[in-house]
C-alpha positions as CSV (number, residue, x, y, z in Angstrom):
1,M,7.0,-13.7,-7.2
2,A,5.7,-16.0,-4.5
3,G,5.7,-15.2,-0.9
4,H,5.0,-11.9,1.0
5,S,8.3,-11.4,2.9
6,K,10.9,-8.8,2.2
7,W,13.8,-11.2,2.5
8,K,14.5,-11.7,-1.2
9,N,14.4,-7.9,-1.7
10,I,16.8,-7.2,1.1
11,Q,19.3,-9.4,-0.5
12,N,18.8,-8.2,-4.0
13,R,18.9,-4.5,-3.1
14,K,22.0,-4.9,-0.9
15,G,23.8,-6.3,-3.9
16,A,22.5,-3.7,-6.2
17,Q,23.4,-0.9,-3.8
18,D,27.1,-2.2,-3.5
19,A,27.4,-1.1,-7.2
20,K,26.2,2.3,-6.3
21,R,28.0,3.1,-3.4
22,G,28.6,6.7,-4.2
23,K,24.9,7.4,-4.8
24,I,24.0,5.8,-1.6
25,F,26.3,8.0,0.4
26,Q,24.8,11.0,-1.3
27,K,21.3,10.1,-0.5
28,M,22.2,9.2,3.1
29,S,23.9,12.5,3.5
30,R,20.9,14.4,2.4
31,E,18.6,12.5,4.7
32,I,21.1,13.3,7.6
33,Y,21.3,17.0,6.6
34,V,17.5,17.4,6.5
35,A,17.1,15.7,9.8
36,A,19.9,17.8,11.6
37,K,18.5,21.0,10.2
38,S,15.1,20.6,11.4
39,G,15.8,18.9,14.7
40,G,19.4,19.7,15.6
41,D,22.7,18.0,15.5
42,D,22.3,15.8,18.7
43,P,21.0,12.4,17.9
44,D,20.1,11.6,21.5
45,T,17.5,14.5,21.4
46,N,16.7,14.2,17.6
47,P,15.1,10.8,16.8
48,A,14.9,11.5,13.1
49,L,18.7,12.2,13.0
50,R,19.3,9.0,15.1
51,L,17.4,7.0,12.6
52,A,19.2,8.6,9.7
53,I,22.6,8.0,11.1
54,D,21.6,4.3,12.0
55,K,20.4,3.9,8.4
56,S,23.6,5.4,7.1
57,K,25.8,3.0,9.2
58,S,23.9,0.0,8.0
59,E,24.8,1.1,4.5
60,N,28.5,1.6,5.4
61,V,28.5,5.2,5.2
62,P,31.8,6.4,6.8
63,N,31.7,8.4,10.0
64,D,33.3,11.5,8.4
65,V,30.6,11.5,5.6
66,I,27.9,11.5,8.3
67,Q,29.7,14.3,10.4
68,R,30.1,16.5,7.3
69,A,26.4,16.3,6.6
70,I,25.5,17.3,10.1
71,D,28.1,20.0,10.2
72,K,26.8,21.3,6.8
73,A,23.2,21.4,8.2
74,T,24.2,23.4,11.1
75,G,26.8,25.5,9.6
76,A,27.6,27.2,6.4
77,G,25.6,25.0,4.2
78,A,22.3,25.4,6.2
79,D,20.8,27.6,3.7
80,E,20.0,24.7,1.3
81,N,16.3,23.9,1.4
82,Y,15.1,20.4,0.7
83,E,11.5,19.5,0.9
84,E,9.8,16.0,1.1
85,V,7.7,15.1,-1.7
86,I,5.9,12.0,-1.9
87,Y,4.6,10.5,-5.4
88,E,2.0,7.8,-5.6
89,G,1.6,5.5,-8.7
90,Y,1.0,2.1,-10.2
91,G,3.7,-0.2,-11.5
92,P,3.3,-3.2,-13.8
93,G,0.6,-5.7,-12.8
94,G,-1.3,-2.9,-10.8
95,T,1.4,-2.8,-8.1
96,A,1.1,0.1,-5.7
97,V,4.2,2.3,-5.4
98,L,5.1,5.1,-3.1
99,V,8.3,7.3,-3.9
100,Y,9.7,9.5,-1.2
101,C,12.0,12.1,-2.5
102,L,14.1,15.1,-0.9
103,T,14.4,17.7,-3.5
104,E,15.2,21.5,-3.8
105,N,13.4,21.7,-7.3
106,R,10.0,20.1,-7.7
107,N,10.0,21.1,-11.4
108,R,12.9,18.7,-11.9
109,T,11.9,16.0,-9.6
110,G,8.3,15.6,-10.8
111,P,8.8,15.0,-14.5
112,N,11.8,12.6,-13.8
113,I,9.6,10.4,-11.5
114,R,6.8,10.5,-14.1
115,V,9.2,9.3,-17.0
116,A,10.5,6.6,-14.7
117,F,6.9,5.2,-14.4
118,N,5.8,5.7,-17.9
119,K,8.8,4.1,-19.5
120,N,8.5,1.0,-17.5
121,G,4.8,0.1,-17.7
122,G,3.7,2.3,-14.8
123,S,1.7,5.5,-14.3
124,L,1.7,8.3,-11.7
125,G,-1.5,8.5,-9.6
126,E,-3.4,11.2,-7.6
127,T,-2.4,12.0,-4.1
128,G,-4.0,9.4,-1.8
129,S,-4.5,6.8,-4.7
130,V,-2.3,4.1,-3.0
131,N,-1.1,5.5,0.3
132,Y,-4.0,4.1,2.0
133,L,-2.7,0.6,1.3
134,F,0.5,1.2,3.4
135,E,1.0,1.7,7.2
136,R,4.1,3.2,8.7
137,K,5.9,0.6,10.8
138,G,9.3,-0.2,12.5
139,R,10.8,-3.3,10.8
140,I,13.8,-5.2,11.9
141,F,15.0,-8.4,10.0
142,I,17.2,-10.9,11.8
143,E,18.8,-14.0,10.1
144,R,18.2,-17.4,11.6
145,T,21.3,-18.7,13.0
146,E,22.3,-21.4,15.6
147,G,23.3,-18.6,18.2
148,I,19.7,-17.2,18.3
149,D,17.2,-18.6,20.7
150,E,13.9,-18.0,19.2
151,D,11.9,-18.1,22.4
152,S,14.2,-15.7,24.2
153,L,14.4,-13.4,21.0
154,M,10.7,-13.0,20.9
155,L,10.2,-12.5,24.7
156,E,12.8,-9.6,24.6
157,A,11.5,-7.9,21.6
158,L,7.9,-8.1,22.9
159,E,8.8,-6.9,26.4
160,A,10.8,-4.0,24.6
161,G,7.6,-3.0,23.0
162,A,7.4,-5.0,19.7
163,E,4.0,-5.4,18.0
164,D,4.6,-8.6,16.3
165,I,7.2,-11.1,15.3
166,I,7.1,-13.2,12.2
167,S,9.2,-16.4,12.2
168,T,10.2,-17.8,8.7
169,E,12.8,-20.3,7.5
170,E,15.0,-17.3,6.7
171,G,14.7,-15.6,10.1
172,F,12.7,-13.2,12.1
173,E,10.8,-10.0,11.0
174,I,10.0,-7.9,14.1
175,L,7.2,-5.2,13.6
176,T,7.0,-2.1,15.9
177,E,5.0,1.0,16.0
178,P,7.5,3.9,14.8
179,A,7.7,5.4,18.4
180,E,8.7,2.1,19.7
181,F,11.3,1.3,17.0
182,L,14.4,2.7,18.6
183,S,13.7,1.2,22.1
184,V,13.2,-2.3,20.6
185,K,16.2,-2.0,18.5
186,E,18.4,-0.8,21.4
187,V,17.2,-3.7,23.6
188,L,18.1,-6.2,20.8
189,E,21.5,-4.4,20.1
190,T,22.5,-4.9,23.9
191,E,22.2,-8.7,23.2
192,E,24.7,-8.1,20.3
193,I,22.0,-9.4,17.8
194,T,23.0,-8.7,14.2
195,F,20.2,-7.0,12.0
196,I,20.1,-7.7,8.2
197,S,17.9,-4.6,8.1
198,A,16.4,-2.3,10.6
199,E,14.4,0.8,9.6
200,V,11.0,2.4,9.7
201,D,9.1,1.4,6.5
202,M,5.8,1.8,4.8
203,V,4.4,-1.7,5.0
204,P,1.6,-2.8,2.6
205,S,-1.6,-4.3,3.8
206,V,-2.2,-6.3,0.6
207,Y,0.2,-7.6,-2.0
208,A,0.2,-7.9,-5.8
209,E,1.4,-11.0,-7.5
210,L,3.4,-10.5,-10.8
211,S,4.3,-12.7,-13.7
212,V,8.0,-13.3,-14.8
213,E,7.6,-10.7,-17.5
214,Q,5.9,-8.2,-15.2
215,E,8.6,-8.9,-12.6
216,E,11.4,-7.9,-15.0
217,Q,9.6,-4.7,-16.0
218,F,8.8,-3.8,-12.4
219,E,12.6,-4.3,-11.5
220,K,13.7,-1.9,-14.4
221,M,11.2,0.6,-13.0
222,L,12.5,0.3,-9.4
223,D,16.2,0.7,-10.7
224,A,15.1,3.9,-12.6
225,L,13.4,5.3,-9.6
226,E,16.2,4.5,-7.1
227,D,18.8,5.8,-9.6
228,D,17.3,9.2,-9.3
229,D,19.4,11.6,-7.0
230,D,16.2,13.1,-5.5
231,V,14.5,9.6,-4.5
232,Q,15.3,8.6,-1.0
233,N,13.1,5.5,-0.6
234,V,10.6,3.5,-2.8
235,Y,7.9,1.5,-1.1
236,H,5.6,-1.2,-3.0
237,N,3.5,-4.0,-2.5
238,A,4.9,-6.4,-5.1
239,A,4.7,-9.9,-3.4
240,G,8.1,-11.4,-2.9
241,E,9.9,-8.2,-3.4
């Protein structure tokens, strides 16, 4: 699993998610619900809701599904109580894994996450066991095309508040502080630049290399975690993933 970019993972996950479209809609609806309930139904004044909506649209969630989730959070369904729970653990090859969940029942979620780890060569860790290996960053991926001028893109991103821009054969990875993410994204959108992916991620500071056998087992663990209804995001430091 050579390389430390997320390009391969983006392509792989997009393909896998196409086969799980209904589950993706469910997860995105829950994320929108929580954001709207805690910060209000106006994305212009609720950055968390704005991010959740943008992420949902990137996953091709229909507008009516998005609106139903917002209406539910501010209407009759607002009595549902989801809490964010973060599980930390180790995958095959000593990979560090963070699992972000939204759940109304910890007693259900915890055992399910433990099983997903244990059955696939991993193990749950204590709180703080791997979190220190990650930093929260805005992350925008743009594919390299003939229509994009690299110098202009870099200048616009940096002037908008980007922290770093990584140029590769596949394209450009733009890193921002979370607070600057939306402003950088908006500036690039005005230039009609298409994103492969744009969201706030937990970015690892170190990466773990896996053998072919470990990679296969690691993929099974990721699939098991992401298939759980309570799991919203999984972050890890497997190189090349």
